[in-house]
N, C-alpha and C positions, 0 to 999 in steps of 0.2 A: 514450460513454466507452470508452476503450481502456486496459485494464489488463494488465500483465505481472507476473509474480512480483517482478521487480526493482523495478518502479515501486511496487507495493504495499508492498514491504518498506521503502521509504523512510518510510512512515508508521507503522512498528511502534512507535516511541517517542513518537508523538503523544499528547496529553493526553486519552485516551479516558475516558469519553464526551465528545464535543465537538460544538459547532455547526459549521455550514459555515464561518462566519467564523473560528472558533478554528482549524480545520484549515487554512484558507488562511493564517492568520497563522503557524502552525507551519511550514507548507511553505515560506513565504517566508523565515523566519528560519533554517531549517535547510538551505537551498539545494537543495530538492527539484528534480528535473528539470521542465522546462516542461510536459511532458505531464501530470505529476501536478497542477500548478496548473490546467491546462486542464480536467482531469477534475473537479477540485473546483469550478471555476467553473461547470461544466455542471449541478451539482446544483441542485435547486429552492431558491429563496430561502425560508428558513424558519429559525425559532429552535429547531426540533426537534433533539433530541440524537441524534447518531450514535454507537452503542455501540462499534463496532469496524470494522476494514477489511472484515469479512465483510458488514456492512450496505451497503457500497459495491460490493463484488465478492463475491457469495455463493460463487463457486467457489474463492476464495483458499485455504481450508483443504484442499480436495481437491487442488489443484495442488501445494501445499507437501508434502502427504503422499505425493505421487508421486515425491518426491526429484528435482524438476526441476533443482535446482542441481547444478553440477559438484562432485564429491567427490574430493579429492586422494587419499584412501585407496584408491579404486578403481584409480588409476593405479599405485600401488605394488605391487599384486597381480601385475602383469604383468612385473615386473623381477626 
């Protein structure tokens, strides 16, 4: 599986906790990128509940806390 913050962020509004099938259904209905669908299809077939994106990508919270995303406010400081 290959995750990026942008890919993981597409699942923020998913119906957590959810099964693999519920996440696939959400991803299909909400137009998630193909890489998200492929990542979800790579999960083991199970009815086990997945509590959050951190269960799929444990580093997600660390990456988000590092302010990975571009911040428009930072640009304004230079003008």
